Steps between C-alpha positions, in 0.01 A plus 500: 500500500776720360738657742523882525845486335368297209200717460709819506737359239209399279346850537828670408541274198146579379563871544828462311337319209215756483755767397454514123873506424554179696176336389577541129865406547406183686235412242764527221756318712241220563463481120878451470493240771227302332681527170820382662335192651317392189793602279731277700266203450464592135876488427542186715248324280659648189847385608377138538281493188742678263871465441740778618547599136123541455477696824777732379340553160160570646627734776692698239186518281288619798767759586502622135122535513524692824770730362296582191186561708705709741630739237159506330302580812650853494547482874125527535487279812685777688334785307154356572571478875629855504229669294186289470385611845478854350308398186153526641229453234775422245602180678344250252629687198854528644509130585370399153736727310793382709422137414456577125831690468698236689340207313579651164860569588533143643380345174758704302780424750431125488502495120830689487650271766403181317646624178812635666598193700452274197730719296771612746490263801461139390558363851190696617282395209281290737199501271657458162291278279191518732268750334207439738728541802637826357146633473426384858818675619377828354151459652653408835726805501189715445311321780793521741525874426142552615547257792778715641291818465183368662663454844580876491136573402368297795743672740422850369124434536560425866440127449845360562336223705390348164860459384572189719173344381592559136857375534398193705246404225760552227763297688268208575367490139847491342601224744196297405576545134867409530480125508227483234707703256803279547338231282368743240804721484809314633739787410293815559246371755629728781457810288154386373365434848636832629345703216156333490465585868605856424230540235228364732613736781499803265141426387358440848670794672406752237142389500503591869682833434276626217174366625531600862808656648588785257134615496513564872840681501514795735467850359827678436607758756468863410777613277641148476398401150798406297580652159658239282641765260660696779874536460575408865296181460685416180838543681377281784373233261822490305721476811286238673490298178879488495492374862247230405697385191817484702345272757323281243827464306701410811250229606402354168810528294712318756365159410527582128864593546565188707346289230696671224833471684473169688206316348142411593600236764706756696208737470277242663723519813484876498128517422383284794713687752360822355144361519546436873641846575280706268198511733718655765592780258128533430431554864748792505346637176148480645605696810629764260172499303307555819734785590435665154123468540478644854775750456307636205191535713687669785821666361589687823530168683732338246803504730307330781345252259837419352649422845200282583537318167871443575431352842216290364716373220790406722270313739361296213810451286774426749347181644424377146855561390641317802272200421619490141865529597479208742248292302626558141627140439190348664258713296683435174516131578128496436578561132757220495853432622676676213319828580595482867860438411539765228258779609520523881764775513324682211177502702671636809651791297169580334322498844756737656443731204145573615632716788687757287212477253261626772720815528475540122118447499430751775717767342335455163149497650561821690639660178182399317284667758710818482520475117874553520647191328851591387667307789258207445582483130876494577454240774281261303701525181830453686370184667387354165821586315725366782310171530482431123858610441646281774300184449683365193862521634388375844318205344824400330687526831254363761236315296138571582600644836657794302153620410423538868824685569418741211150554629593559866792728409281720280237532785757582764684762299180684408352476854829636645490792257137583587573495874802728448294744283224503754740565790652796315161643423389476866826661612445785248150561632624510854764756412247707306 
């Protein structure tokens, strides 16, 4: 029989999770956790089945696909979370038109990318001479574009609890395909397994969305219907798109730059450290997504919700960061001795970077709710420019660890600036 203390703690935890802000944030964080666990196993298998050069080539190829999908998605994952709850009877039409616009742009972007790298960046011409793989790259960029948007659709429809299910299925499927594709595609097997799983996930999830979830979307609140041609919405869209492109560029152009400067093998050491740390960044981003959703529903409580999200984020992230700092060489040893030797310091730097990143996420999320994005645009753009500008010289000086120094420095500088600006604004309001 449970003790009164245990029963009381369980009751408080259940009450805590029943709060929509916390429930959705934990559902999205659980999705990141499942992705992290299966992703770790996935890259361990990849590291043993494929050479470091192949791992580096495929990770740069996946990053290129994600970059193209990111700029083509028109920031719709964030736009959908912010505005789909207000769409009412137009939910299905808004989702379908969002997919169509993003998919068309992704197809164009992938074509331009393939032509451009072949002509101007021969080191990055991964698919030169492979016509069928070039076509598959274009299709995969389109599918990944929709894949990134559909999580926002599920969250906006109040079904964030489906996101962990979706991502767990995707992760397990790509892991199951990984070994089989090694024999069929010894060079590009990692990319093929990843993208086949993406396509399956897109088909299954959107059958659920269009056949069931979107048809039962709640009615829009009075006066809340969005007007897509409204000038204020256009300004919001443009500013938030700049924020999205900045983040996508910072994340996905880093391995491309590392490959161009130091080669595919060095990028393998960067890519696997980034693969371990990326789910921790996703946890912070998911907490921000939940803040946007619930701050939109209850704007007067945004300040309280932001403080709750900050405390929740710190409680989740700090222990994970400490584990990664201490366990970096042991975690990377799972990929092989070379990875543990070359990437341990890099992983520590990337892990520490999640803490200033949480400051950035919460500031940008609050700005999205308020529809005042000037500071967010400056912050996100500054982080991307700093990271990408520093990585090449620091790679020459410190090797692959230099990429971690560039990343952490950019996060800390921007977070410090945001805290300073926020402090001055609070001081100004007190004086007023």
